[in-house]
VOSE-727914 format. One line per field, with one value per residue: residue in three letters; x, y, z of N, C-alpha, C in turn. Coordinates in pm, 1 decimal, m for minus. Each point is the difference from the previous one (the first is absolute). Layout:
REM VOSE-727914
res: (ALA  ...)
n_x: (X  ...)
n_y: (Y  ...)
n_z: (Z  ...)
ca_x: (X  ...)
ca_y: (Y  ...)
ca_z: (Z  ...)
c_x: (X  ...)
c_y: (Y  ...)
c_z: (Z  ...)
REM end
This chain:
REM VOSE-727914
res: (MET  ALA  LEU  PRO  PRO  PHE  SER  PHE  GLY  GLY  ALA  ARG  ALA  VAL  VAL  THR  GLY  ALA  ALA  SER  GLY  MET  GLY  GLU  GLN  MET  ALA  LEU  GLN  LEU  ALA  ASP  ARG  GLY  THR  HIS  LEU  VAL  LEU  VAL  ASP  ARG  ASP  GLY  PRO  ARG  LEU  ASP  ASP  VAL  ALA  ARG  ARG  LEU  ARG  THR  ALA  HIS  PRO  ALA  LEU  GLU  VAL  THR  THR  HIS  VAL  ALA  ASP  LEU  ALA  ASP  ALA  ASP  ALA  VAL  GLN  ALA  LEU  ALA  ALA  ASP  VAL  LEU  ALA  ALA  SER  ASP  ARG  LEU  ASP  LEU  LEU  VAL  ASN  ASN  ALA  GLY  VAL  ALA  LEU  GLY  GLY  GLY  PHE  LEU  ASP  VAL  THR  LYS  GLU  GLU  PHE  ASP  TRP  VAL  MET  ALA  ILE  ASN  PHE  GLN  ALA  PRO  VAL  ASP  LEU  THR  ARG  ALA  LEU  LEU  PRO  ALA  LEU  LEU  ARG  SER  SER  GLY  GLY  HIS  VAL  VAL  ASN  VAL  SER  SER  LEU  PHE  GLY  LEU  ILE  GLY  PRO  ALA  GLY  GLN  SER  ALA  TYR  SER  SER  SER  LYS  TYR  ALA  ILE  ARG  GLY  PHE  SER  GLU  VAL  LEU  ARG  HIS  GLU  LEU  GLU  PRO  HIS  GLY  VAL  GLY  VAL  THR  THR  VAL  HIS  PRO  GLY  GLY  ILE  LYS  THR  ARG  ILE  ALA  GLU  THR  ALA  ARG  VAL  ALA  ALA  SER  ALA  THR  GLU  GLU  GLU  ALA  ALA  ARG  GLY  LYS  ARG  ALA  PHE  ALA  LYS  LEU  LEU  THR  TYR  PRO  ALA  ASP  LYS  ALA  ALA  ALA  GLN  ILE  LEU  ARG  GLY  VAL  GLU  ARG  ARG  LYS  ALA  ARG  VAL  LEU  ILE  ALA  TYR  SER  ALA  VAL  VAL  PRO  ASP  VAL  LEU  ALA  ARG  LEU  MET  PRO  THR  GLY  TYR  GLY  ARG  VAL  LEU  GLY  THR  VAL  VAL  LYS  ALA  PRO  THR  ALA  THR  ARG  ALA  PRO  GLU  PRO  ALA  GLU  PRO  VAL  ALA)
n_x: (4063.1  116.0  19.2  105.7  109.1  m143.4  4.4  66.9  104.1  m42.8  m32.6  m88.3  26.6  m143.6  48.1  m113.5  4.0  51.3  m73.0  m33.9  175.9  m53.2  m77.4  63.6  34.8  m104.1  m91.9  82.7  m16.8  m122.6  m44.8  73.2  m128.4  m121.9  m68.1  m63.3  m52.6  m52.4  12.3  m59.1  m83.6  m48.5  157.2  m58.7  37.1  m35.8  m70.8  m32.9  m40.7  m26.7  m25.0  3.7  33.7  m118.0  m42.2  50.2  42.0  m92.3  64.8  83.7  m88.8  m24.7  10.3  m151.1  m77.1  m187.1  29.4  m63.0  m105.9  53.3  m100.2  61.7  m81.3  m50.6  94.2  m31.1  m130.0  76.1  m21.7  m98.6  m30.1  26.5  m6.3  m101.1  m56.6  119.5  m55.6  m50.9  169.2  m43.8  142.7  15.2  m47.3  22.5  m104.6  35.7  m49.0  46.0  m121.8  9.8  m123.2  26.4  m10.4  m29.7  m97.6  m37.7  157.5  26.5  41.3  m136.5  m0.3  14.1  m88.1  m103.1  30.1  29.5  m53.7  m33.2  83.5  m51.5  m179.1  m127.3  63.8  63.1  m129.3  m20.6  134.9  m34.3  m79.1  22.7  166.2  m114.6  m87.8  85.2  36.0  m59.6  m14.1  m3.6  117.9  m84.7  m125.0  m102.7  m76.9  44.8  20.0  3.9  9.4  m9.3  119.3  m62.7  146.4  52.2  m19.4  m82.3  119.5  m60.8  m97.3  18.5  m161.6  m15.8  61.1  12.0  m145.7  54.4  106.2  m119.8  m110.1  74.4  50.9  m132.4  m28.1  90.9  m48.1  m102.9  3.5  169.6  m95.8  m85.0  109.4  21.5  m131.0  m74.6  88.2  m93.9  101.1  m70.1  14.2  m59.3  m24.8  62.0  99.7  125.7  50.8  m26.0  141.2  m146.5  m144.1  m1.9  81.0  145.6  m77.0  26.5  m159.5  m32.7  m43.1  m65.5  m8.6  98.9  75.4  73.0  m48.8  m89.4  m46.0  81.4  m72.2  m114.4  m11.1  62.7  m63.8  m114.6  18.1  37.8  m79.2  24.3  138.3  m56.6  116.3  m80.4  144.1  20.7  m173.1  30.6  145.1  m82.5  m100.9  100.7  124.4  m134.4  27.2  81.5  m78.7  m103.8  17.7  m71.2  127.6  m97.6  39.9  m67.6  144.5  82.3  m58.3  m18.1  93.0  42.8  m111.0  17.8  115.1  m52.4  m31.6  153.0  93.2  m26.4  m41.8  m15.5  91.4  111.2  m153.2  m26.7  93.6  m20.2  m77.0  18.2  105.5  m124.4  m65.9  m76.4  m26.3  m44.4  1.5  8.5  m115.8  m15.3  m102.2  m149.0  m26.9  m48.5  17.8  m115.2  m63.5  m25.9)
n_y: (m4134.3  36.9  147.5  23.3  22.7  75.1  111.1  64.4  m38.4  131.3  m103.3  8.0  m16.9  m119.5  121.5  m76.5  138.8  90.3  96.0  m150.2  m100.5  m111.9  36.6  40.4  m133.5  m1.5  108.6  m6.1  m92.8  5.1  180.4  m85.7  m16.2  159.2  6.7  13.5  41.9  m62.9  121.7  m112.3  128.4  m48.4  m44.8  90.8  18.9  m139.6  50.8  141.2  m102.6  m109.2  102.0  205.8  m54.1  m2.9  120.3  26.2  m95.7  0.7  139.5  m94.5  m51.1  m107.2  99.5  m57.4  88.9  m56.2  141.6  m112.7  m6.2  m125.8  58.8  75.2  m68.9  152.9  26.4  m130.9  66.2  49.4  m137.3  m100.3  97.7  34.8  m185.8  45.2  106.4  m52.5  m146.0  m1.4  57.4  m147.9  m96.8  45.5  m117.8  57.4  m133.1  129.5  101.5  6.6  m42.6  10.8  m132.1  m1.6  m98.5  m15.5  m55.1  7.4  59.9  m68.6  84.5  12.6  91.7  m54.5  m119.1  107.5  69.6  m38.0  m19.7  133.1  m71.8  m151.5  m43.3  29.1  123.1  m153.4  m40.9  138.9  43.9  m131.5  46.1  147.0  m89.2  m82.2  92.8  73.2  m73.6  2.7  131.1  25.2  79.6  m56.4  30.9  33.9  m80.4  1.8  m103.4  44.6  m117.1  m107.8  m11.5  57.1  m70.4  m63.0  14.4  m70.3  81.4  m74.8  66.4  m45.0  3.6  86.8  40.1  m156.2  43.6  97.6  m57.2  m136.5  92.6  60.6  m112.7  m10.8  176.2  12.3  m161.3  m4.4  145.6  m68.3  m81.6  177.2  m3.1  m138.6  m3.1  111.0  m131.4  59.5  25.0  m167.1  51.0  m146.8  162.6  m60.7  110.3  m73.5  9.1  9.3  68.6  m16.9  119.5  m137.1  m12.5  49.0  m61.1  m100.0  m6.6  3.6  m141.5  94.9  m112.9  m68.6  87.0  127.0  m82.4  m72.7  141.3  144.6  m42.3  m32.5  121.1  m8.8  m109.7  46.0  95.8  m65.3  48.6  118.8  m96.9  m60.7  34.5  133.5  27.2  m150.3  5.3  158.5  m90.9  m71.1  142.9  71.3  m60.7  m24.6  141.6  m3.1  m120.0  87.5  30.4  m87.8  m52.0  91.0  m20.8  37.3  m26.3  m18.5  137.6  m49.2  m30.5  16.2  62.3  28.4  m45.2  111.9  79.0  m7.6  m60.9  137.6  35.9  m96.0  m70.4  175.3  2.6  m31.2  36.8  40.8  m76.1  54.1  m27.0  m2.6  226.5  4.1  85.8  m77.3  m53.1  m182.1  78.4  m49.3  m80.1  134.2  m95.0  m180.8  118.8  15.3  m123.5  131.3)
n_z: (m1861.7  6.8  119.3  m24.9  40.5  78.1  m87.4  88.6  m83.1  23.0  82.9  m11.8  146.7  44.2  125.6  62.5  84.4  m110.6  73.1  10.4  129.2  m77.4  m28.8  107.3  68.7  m52.4  m6.9  125.2  53.2  m67.1  51.4  116.3  m47.0  m30.5  93.5  m141.0  111.1  36.3  95.4  54.9  123.2  66.1  m49.4  m72.3  136.5  86.9  m103.2  19.7  142.7  m35.0  m102.6  71.6  36.3  m33.7  m20.7  211.0  52.8  m98.5  27.3  m31.9  112.9  m102.6  113.0  m16.3  56.4  19.8  88.4  2.8  82.3  78.7  26.9  m49.4  m101.2  18.2  100.3  14.4  14.6  134.3  137.2  m21.1  79.2  154.0  55.9  m98.9  1.2  144.4  m34.4  m74.7  43.9  m71.9  113.3  93.1  66.2  154.6  3.9  41.4  m81.2  161.9  31.8  154.6  2.5  170.6  m2.0  114.6  m81.9  105.0  67.3  m97.8  m18.5  m102.4  38.3  63.8  m113.9  m8.2  116.5  119.2  m45.9  m45.6  120.1  70.6  18.1  m6.4  121.6  81.8  20.0  97.4  96.2  m7.4  m70.9  91.4  90.4  m38.0  m72.7  87.4  87.2  m45.6  44.4  178.6  m41.2  70.8  20.0  117.7  112.4  126.0  84.2  111.3  3.0  47.5  89.8  44.0  m104.3  84.9  119.6  106.5  m19.4  158.5  m58.9  m122.4  84.2  93.5  24.7  m5.7  45.5  m68.4  110.6  62.4  13.8  76.1  74.8  8.2  m23.5  86.9  7.0  71.8  m35.0  17.6  98.4  m35.2  64.4  114.8  m3.3  109.5  44.7  111.2  116.0  55.0  128.4  15.8  114.5  61.6  32.3  116.2  189.7  m41.4  0.5  0.6  m54.5  3.3  155.6  m44.0  m146.5  44.9  m37.2  63.5  36.8  5.3  17.8  m54.0  112.0  m6.2  104.8  m52.2  m51.8  112.7  75.3  m163.6  39.8  77.0  15.3  m99.5  70.9  75.5  m94.2  m64.6  m51.7  m117.6  m104.0  26.2  90.5  127.3  60.4  m0.4  80.4  170.7  47.1  m5.6  66.6  m10.5  m93.7  m30.9  85.6  m19.1  162.2  0.2  107.7  102.9  144.2  86.6  72.7  94.3  32.7  m92.7  m116.1  102.8  19.5  m102.3  31.0  176.4  m105.5  m73.0  136.1  57.5  m163.4  73.2  0.7  m112.6  m55.6  59.0  m88.7  m31.1  7.9  127.8  m114.4  m24.0  35.5  59.2  m56.9  46.4  176.1  m49.7  64.8  123.0  m97.1  m3.1  85.3  m98.8  m6.2  147.0  m81.8  m46.3)
ca_x: (70.1  88.1  41.4  128.1  52.4  22.0  139.8  m49.8  81.2  m56.3  m135.4  m58.0  m90.9  m45.8  m5.5  m111.2  m10.5  165.3  39.8  89.6  m10.0  55.5  m27.4  97.4  178.4  m71.9  55.0  193.7  80.4  m5.2  104.5  22.1  27.9  4.4  m161.6  m101.0  m90.3  m225.6  m52.1  m117.1  m32.3  m139.0  65.5  69.7  130.8  116.8  m92.3  37.8  128.6  29.2  m48.6  67.9  84.6  11.7  5.8  87.0  96.4  m64.1  m95.0  m40.0  m64.3  m183.0  m8.7  m90.7  m119.8  m73.4  m134.6  m106.6  m71.3  m78.0  m111.7  m215.7  29.2  58.6  94.0  87.5  m9.0  48.4  207.3  57.1  m46.5  91.0  126.4  37.0  m19.1  108.7  40.8  m69.6  64.1  48.1  19.3  m4.0  m152.0  m21.3  m161.9  47.4  m73.6  m77.3  m0.4  m54.5  m81.3  m9.5  m124.4  m101.2  m50.2  m131.4  35.8  15.4  m115.1  39.6  m8.4  126.0  25.6  m7.4  160.1  83.8  m40.5  10.0  112.8  123.7  m32.7  m79.8  26.2  90.6  m51.9  m40.5  116.3  62.2  m52.0  15.7  71.1  27.3  25.7  124.3  51.2  m39.2  40.7  158.6  42.6  55.5  m64.8  m77.4  m73.3  m8.5  m70.1  56.7  m161.5  35.8  m58.1  m71.8  m108.4  57.7  m48.1  m114.8  m33.9  m133.4  12.0  22.9  m79.1  20.8  156.5  m27.5  m39.0  71.6  137.9  m40.4  m8.1  90.6  9.8  m76.1  18.9  56.6  25.0  m82.2  86.1  4.1  m67.0  m97.6  10.7  132.0  63.0  93.9  121.2  m23.8  12.3  m20.5  83.5  18.7  94.7  m76.1  100.7  m41.1  37.8  125.2  1.8  17.0  m50.1  m128.8  m36.7  m95.8  m56.9  m127.9  m72.5  m55.4  m179.5  m89.4  m54.1  146.6  m64.4  91.1  115.7  58.0  160.0  144.3  81.8  40.4  92.9  100.7  m6.6  29.8  147.1  92.1  m15.7  37.0  92.9  159.0  50.9  m36.7  111.2  m19.8  m65.0  m34.7  115.7  m47.5  m131.4  51.4  m27.8  m97.4  m67.8  158.9  51.3  m143.0  m57.1  m185.9  m65.7  140.0  m31.4  143.4  8.0  m47.4  m119.4  m29.6  117.1  m58.5  m148.2  10.5  5.1  m88.1  m148.9  m4.7  m29.6  m131.9  m115.6  m115.2  49.5  36.4  m0.3  86.2  147.7  m63.6  m75.0  m29.6  24.1  m74.1  m68.8  m78.5  94.0  m80.6  m118.3  m133.0  m38.7  m98.3  m107.1  m57.1  m101.0  m117.8  m103.2  m62.3  m128.0  m177.8)
ca_y: (168.0  73.6  110.5  96.5  12.4  115.0  109.8  72.3  160.2  83.2  m39.5  103.3  m41.2  66.9  m105.1  m17.6  38.6  46.1  141.8  m113.0  m108.8  m41.5  95.4  171.5  m77.8  m51.7  123.7  29.0  m94.3  27.3  90.4  3.1  m119.0  112.3  7.9  161.9  49.5  37.2  m35.6  40.3  m79.2  83.3  50.1  104.4  25.3  m26.2  m20.9  117.3  39.3  m86.5  44.9  47.3  m161.2  m83.0  67.4  48.6  m61.7  m39.7  54.7  m44.1  m82.9  142.9  m58.4  30.1  m36.0  20.2  18.8  m74.8  m75.0  m106.3  m57.1  66.3  m69.4  99.1  0.5  m63.4  2.7  129.2  m31.9  m80.2  52.9  16.1  m57.3  m106.6  128.8  78.5  m110.7  m142.0  m84.3  m13.2  m64.6  m55.0  9.1  m20.7  12.4  m44.7  123.6  m91.3  14.4  m120.9  61.0  m4.5  m39.6  m119.0  m9.8  34.3  123.1  87.5  121.0  m38.8  102.4  m14.6  m102.1  41.3  95.4  m147.7  m79.9  61.9  49.1  m136.8  m4.7  62.2  60.7  m77.7  m73.5  115.4  24.3  m99.2  m17.8  138.5  64.6  m135.1  11.2  56.6  m84.3  m137.1  50.4  m79.9  m163.1  m79.4  96.6  m45.7  99.5  m38.6  38.1  8.8  m42.9  m18.1  m110.7  m0.5  m67.9  m82.5  m52.3  109.9  m3.9  119.0  161.7  m21.0  m14.3  86.5  m46.9  m155.5  m56.1  91.4  m27.3  m33.0  52.0  10.6  m139.4  m124.0  46.1  m2.1  m117.0  31.1  74.4  m20.0  m120.1  2.7  112.4  m51.1  m100.9  94.9  32.8  51.9  m110.9  97.5  m10.9  19.2  m1.4  m26.2  m1.1  m36.5  86.3  125.5  71.6  77.0  64.6  m13.3  m25.8  115.2  76.2  m90.5  13.1  m155.5  26.6  53.8  m70.6  m22.3  58.4  6.1  m9.6  m152.1  58.7  m38.3  m198.7  m34.5  20.2  m51.0  m196.4  14.6  65.4  m137.7  m165.8  41.7  37.8  29.6  159.7  10.6  m11.5  m152.7  m42.8  74.6  m30.3  m173.0  8.8  43.5  m151.9  m66.5  49.6  m64.0  m140.1  6.9  m160.6  m11.8  39.8  44.9  m17.1  52.0  m43.1  m168.0  m69.6  m79.2  m183.7  m79.8  34.3  m69.8  m79.3  m101.5  37.1  m140.1  m157.2  m10.7  70.9  103.3  13.5  25.1  117.6  m105.3  m25.2  201.5  90.7  218.9  m4.9  126.4  58.5  93.7  85.8  55.8  m118.6  m9.4  m21.8  m97.5  50.1  m11.0  m162.7  76.4  25.3  m131.3  22.3  m60.6)
ca_z: (m69.1  69.5  m46.7  20.6  72.8  2.7  m27.0  86.8  m82.2  m72.0  3.0  29.0  122.9  81.5  167.5  64.6  166.5  52.9  43.2  116.1  m81.2  m92.2  m62.3  3.6  13.3  m134.3  m74.4  6.8  m112.1  m206.2  m59.6  m14.9  m89.9  m107.0  m41.7  m28.8  137.0  25.8  186.3  32.7  123.6  99.4  79.2  m29.3  25.4  9.9  m129.3  m78.7  4.5  m65.5  m81.7  16.2  82.2  m160.5  m91.9  91.7  m12.7  m112.2  m97.8  m90.2  11.2  40.5  122.1  71.9  90.3  m18.6  138.9  m26.5  52.5  m96.9  96.6  m68.3  m58.8  m115.9  48.7  m68.4  m184.3  m92.8  m79.0  m121.2  m126.3  m14.2  m128.8  m75.6  15.3  m45.4  m76.3  m48.5  9.0  202.3  m50.7  144.7  49.4  169.7  156.2  105.4  104.7  75.7  193.5  99.0  115.7  82.5  76.6  m36.3  m153.9  m22.2  54.0  m120.6  m62.8  m147.2  m50.9  33.8  m75.8  m188.3  m29.2  m48.1  m137.1  m71.3  m13.8  m24.6  m145.0  m106.0  m148.3  m105.7  m71.5  m134.6  m41.8  m120.0  m105.7  m69.0  m45.8  m38.6  m138.9  9.5  63.3  m87.3  m169.0  42.9  m16.5  112.2  135.8  85.2  124.7  187.2  152.9  71.7  123.2  135.1  65.5  2.2  m209.5  26.3  120.0  m4.2  208.8  100.2  96.6  m73.2  m63.3  m130.9  m74.0  m22.3  m156.9  m45.7  m50.0  m96.9  m150.7  m57.5  m51.8  m52.9  m134.3  4.7  m40.5  m98.1  m39.9  m19.1  m129.4  m38.6  m48.5  m82.9  m157.4  m186.6  62.6  113.6  176.5  90.6  78.3  88.4  100.6  143.8  138.5  187.3  25.9  m88.8  103.1  m38.6  38.7  m37.2  75.1  84.3  m37.2  10.4  83.6  47.0  32.5  41.7  120.3  122.8  83.8  3.5  85.9  m112.9  m108.3  m17.1  57.4  m21.6  m106.4  66.4  25.6  m129.1  m70.6  83.1  m73.6  m117.6  74.2  m85.5  m81.4  m145.4  m158.2  m84.6  m63.0  m141.4  m139.5  m90.6  m133.3  m124.0  m17.9  44.9  m83.2  m55.6  10.9  m83.7  60.6  99.5  132.1  60.7  78.3  67.1  145.2  70.4  118.8  m125.3  m13.5  195.1  m47.2  m190.2  23.6  104.6  m34.5  m145.9  1.9  100.0  m38.8  110.9  115.9  16.9  109.3  161.0  m1.6  m45.3  112.0  m32.3  m53.5  m166.1  m16.1  m93.1  99.8  117.5  12.0  4.2  66.6  m81.7  m45.5  73.3  9.7  m26.9  64.5  8.3  m52.0  89.2)
c_x: (119.4  0.0  116.0  m65.1  0.6  57.6  m44.2  49.2  m86.9  m174.5  m92.8  m186.9  m66.7  m20.2  m63.5  4.3  176.4  30.4  108.1  m72.0  22.7  m52.6  117.4  109.3  m20.0  74.9  116.5  18.7  m53.1  108.9  176.4  101.8  7.1  m157.8  m63.5  m91.3  m133.1  14.3  m105.7  m35.5  m103.9  85.4  84.1  104.3  96.9  75.3  187.5  234.5  60.4  m5.8  200.2  146.7  67.0  78.0  127.8  113.7  m8.1  m34.4  m7.1  m151.3  m192.8  m99.8  m169.6  m86.2  m91.7  m78.9  m156.4  m15.7  m43.4  m38.5  m106.6  56.7  m28.1  102.5  120.0  7.7  32.4  129.3  33.9  m56.5  141.6  155.7  4.0  m26.5  174.5  121.6  m7.4  52.8  14.1  4.9  m0.4  m154.3  67.3  m96.3  86.8  m76.7  m140.9  m68.4  m52.2  m77.9  m17.8  m195.0  m101.6  m88.5  m125.0  m3.8  31.9  m169.7  m3.0  113.0  230.9  35.4  69.1  131.0  96.2  4.3  m26.4  173.1  91.6  33.5  m60.2  126.4  182.4  m79.5  m72.5  116.2  56.4  m111.0  m32.5  137.3  109.8  50.3  107.7  64.6  14.8  105.5  226.6  50.2  41.6  m52.7  46.8  7.5  3.6  m160.6  m28.0  m125.8  130.4  23.0  m201.7  m131.3  34.2  m93.5  m114.5  m58.0  m103.4  27.4  78.5  m94.5  29.1  165.9  28.5  m26.2  m32.3  136.1  m24.4  m10.0  51.9  107.0  m31.4  m22.0  227.6  63.7  m63.9  48.9  110.2  47.1  m33.3  179.8  169.3  7.2  m1.3  114.6  m9.8  m15.5  m70.4  62.9  m98.1  71.7  m106.8  36.8  m45.0  m49.7  104.9  m91.0  m36.2  m102.0  m160.2  m106.0  m59.2  m53.1  m183.6  m91.6  m48.2  m215.5  m45.9  m49.4  106.0  m5.9  190.7  110.8  m11.6  m10.3  134.0  32.3  26.4  63.2  147.9  55.2  51.9  159.5  93.4  m16.3  107.6  161.7  57.0  m29.3  m75.1  83.6  m31.6  m35.2  m27.3  84.9  m63.9  m85.8  93.4  91.3  m71.8  m80.7  92.2  5.8  m132.3  m68.4  m128.7  m36.5  224.1  m17.1  91.3  m15.5  m77.0  m104.8  m99.5  5.0  m136.6  m134.5  15.6  m5.9  m73.7  m125.7  m8.4  m46.9  m104.2  m125.2  m137.9  120.1  73.0  20.9  21.2  119.6  56.2  m25.7  78.7  127.7  25.5  m148.7  m78.8  89.4  m175.0  m121.9  m136.9  m133.5  m139.3  m108.9  m116.5  m124.8  m157.6  m178.1  m147.8  m37.4  m155.2  m50.3)
c_y: (30.5  125.4  66.5  84.3  187.2  84.6  135.0  161.8  32.8  14.0  74.4  m83.5  145.5  m102.4  154.9  m42.1  m28.3  26.7  m43.1  m100.0  m98.0  135.8  58.7  m87.5  m98.8  130.2  29.0  m111.9  m0.3  44.1  m67.4  m132.9  71.7  m70.8  137.6  m22.1  52.3  m23.0  30.4  m19.7  121.6  156.5  134.4  53.7  m73.0  m112.0  29.1  m17.5  m127.7  1.6  31.2  m54.6  m86.2  66.8  97.9  m177.2  m71.2  116.8  m48.0  m54.6  115.0  m96.9  145.7  m57.7  13.0  m84.6  m81.7  m63.6  m133.7  m73.4  83.5  m61.4  126.2  30.0  m79.1  m22.9  113.1  62.0  m33.1  91.8  178.2  m19.0  m37.2  159.3  35.1  m71.3  m162.0  m135.9  m63.4  m104.9  m87.9  64.2  3.7  52.3  m9.3  45.0  m97.5  35.5  m64.3  46.2  m139.4  m58.0  m156.9  22.9  61.0  152.4  78.1  47.7  m87.8  168.5  m43.0  m64.5  11.4  96.1  m112.6  m73.3  103.4  108.1  m84.7  m33.5  36.7  74.0  15.2  m43.7  98.7  48.2  m55.0  m31.5  72.1  m18.0  m147.8  27.3  44.7  m94.8  m136.1  68.2  11.8  m168.0  m22.2  54.0  m107.1  59.1  m93.8  60.0  m2.2  m90.2  m4.0  m128.3  m33.2  26.6  m143.7  m69.4  135.1  11.3  25.4  162.5  55.7  57.3  98.1  m2.0  m89.9  56.3  91.4  m43.4  m167.1  6.5  71.6  m83.4  m46.3  84.6  m21.7  m94.8  45.9  45.3  m35.1  m124.2  47.7  120.7  m34.4  m22.2  168.1  129.1  101.3  m85.1  157.5  m136.3  86.2  m38.7  m32.4  47.3  58.6  109.4  201.3  130.9  173.9  112.9  m71.6  m12.8  195.0  48.1  m70.3  m6.3  m85.0  106.4  90.6  29.0  m5.4  109.3  78.0  m43.8  m159.8  31.3  m20.0  m129.8  m45.8  52.6  28.3  m106.4  13.8  52.9  m71.7  m109.9  67.1  25.3  m0.8  53.5  9.5  7.5  m61.5  m24.1  26.7  m52.0  m133.3  m5.8  10.6  m95.8  m89.4  29.5  m4.9  m58.6  m51.9  m137.0  93.1  20.9  32.0  m40.0  76.7  41.2  m135.9  50.8  92.5  m136.4  m72.6  m26.7  m65.4  m168.5  m109.5  m7.8  m125.5  m103.8  51.5  34.3  18.6  m23.4  53.6  154.1  m99.1  m37.3  151.9  55.5  127.6  23.8  103.5  m127.1  76.8  195.6  90.6  m55.2  34.2  m51.7  m144.3  42.2  m34.1  m83.4  215.0  6.5  m168.4  m0.4  m79.7  m137.6)
c_z: (83.9  m77.4  m17.8  100.5  42.7  m4.3  98.1  m89.0  m110.6  38.6  85.9  92.1  65.7  90.3  110.3  141.1  m37.2  82.7  186.2  m24.4  m69.0  m135.0  m48.5  m67.6  m143.4  m93.1  7.0  m67.6  m118.0  m2.2  m0.9  m121.6  m130.4  m58.4  76.2  108.9  m34.9  122.5  0.8  145.4  57.5  126.9  m39.0  30.3  m45.8  m158.2  m25.1  28.5  m20.2  m145.5  m24.0  13.4  m116.6  m116.9  m37.2  m149.2  m117.5  m160.5  m148.2  m33.6  m14.4  117.8  10.8  96.0  26.9  156.5  m19.6  115.8  m98.6  84.3  m148.6  m136.9  m154.2  66.6  m146.2  m187.2  m27.0  26.0  m138.0  m151.7  m35.9  m18.2  m107.9  m111.4  m63.7  m47.2  m64.9  42.3  225.3  m24.4  148.7  101.6  129.0  39.3  130.9  149.3  84.6  87.1  36.4  114.9  55.5  67.6  9.1  m145.9  132.6  78.9  m150.3  m83.8  m181.6  m30.0  63.8  m3.5  m138.5  0.3  m46.2  m116.0  m70.3  m57.8  m33.0  m107.6  m146.4  m65.0  m38.0  m182.7  m124.9  m72.8  m111.9  m23.7  m90.2  m87.4  m87.8  m143.6  m29.3  m19.1  m134.8  m147.5  16.2  m32.0  87.3  93.9  135.5  90.7  73.0  4.1  89.6  161.8  127.5  89.2  14.8  m80.7  51.4  111.8  m48.7  234.8  19.9  m49.6  m142.5  m226.9  m201.3  m15.9  m21.3  m129.1  m91.7  m76.7  m65.8  m148.9  m121.2  m67.0  m85.2  m134.4  m97.0  m98.2  m174.4  m124.0  m27.1  m181.5  m136.9  m75.9  m69.4  m178.5  m96.9  130.4  75.2  73.9  151.1  161.8  180.0  120.8  147.0  122.8  84.7  m8.4  m90.7  109.9  m131.6  110.5  m18.6  183.4  34.6  m70.0  m14.9  67.2  109.0  3.1  15.1  163.6  92.5  81.7  m4.0  77.9  m109.1  m92.8  m3.7  15.2  m132.5  m133.8  78.3  18.6  m185.1  m62.5  25.8  m93.1  m86.7  39.6  m181.1  m25.5  m124.8  m169.2  m61.4  m50.5  m117.8  m126.0  m58.5  m98.6  m114.1  m74.4  m51.0  m152.7  m69.0  m71.2  m14.6  78.4  11.6  117.3  50.9  139.6  100.6  156.4  4.4  18.3  m143.5  9.0  84.0  m76.1  m50.5  61.9  24.8  m79.1  m157.1  153.3  137.7  m57.0  158.2  103.7  104.5  150.5  109.0  20.6  m8.2  186.0  37.3  m22.9  m142.7  86.9  m19.1  105.6  49.5  10.1  m49.3  22.7  2.0  m30.9  115.4  m42.6  m67.2  20.7  m15.1  m152.2  81.2  m151.2)
REM end
């Protein structure tokens, strides 16, 4: 079933992670297309600045903000309730907010792993569940879920982050098949090295030293070169055309091709180009059993 092109003019959109990076750029470009905005982020001052600029540039548009920590399940439910209380209409949901955590699996604590999964996977699932009735009432609603390059490949040192991004990819594909007959589209986005604040805000395993953490963040930041405004434009073109998948930058396209051609051997080819933003420590030998 081919869905008609998405119409941005007069639509109402929720964008998470809207205070910076791709979320901020999508908000700016959605406003340019005449879309009313509900902006969500945990960084209140940055979010207020984005909203102020949007209201100045587009006084006819409705722009509301919600400061929320999406790691908190209750905060996600409260956010959804506030969105629906303001209006039962919703045309576009952009689950863009995300966090990164580097470190080998044995170095990452359960709490750290769960934190990544809560923000990158569970929050989009819960927000989609709560807002889906409104999207289904829309004449042609759409959901955007931002996965990652690491939702296409799984390099060492990315157990939590890659797990969350593979999970959102799988959820998105199932959701697309379920919702398309009802006129709602779903786009999964796989960004490569986009120049955002994710390296700045990334965490590394608590077991890492300060030097290891700093070195890992610097290495991570060097990979982030693709402009966020160009990434946002690609995403919105994908939404307009109802594309199922949007890969952004060669840093996502090339690994995707390699993973298809060499599903078990791509890691050897990519080598150190794609690596964890912190050193992965060798597992300690198990204690001998008497």
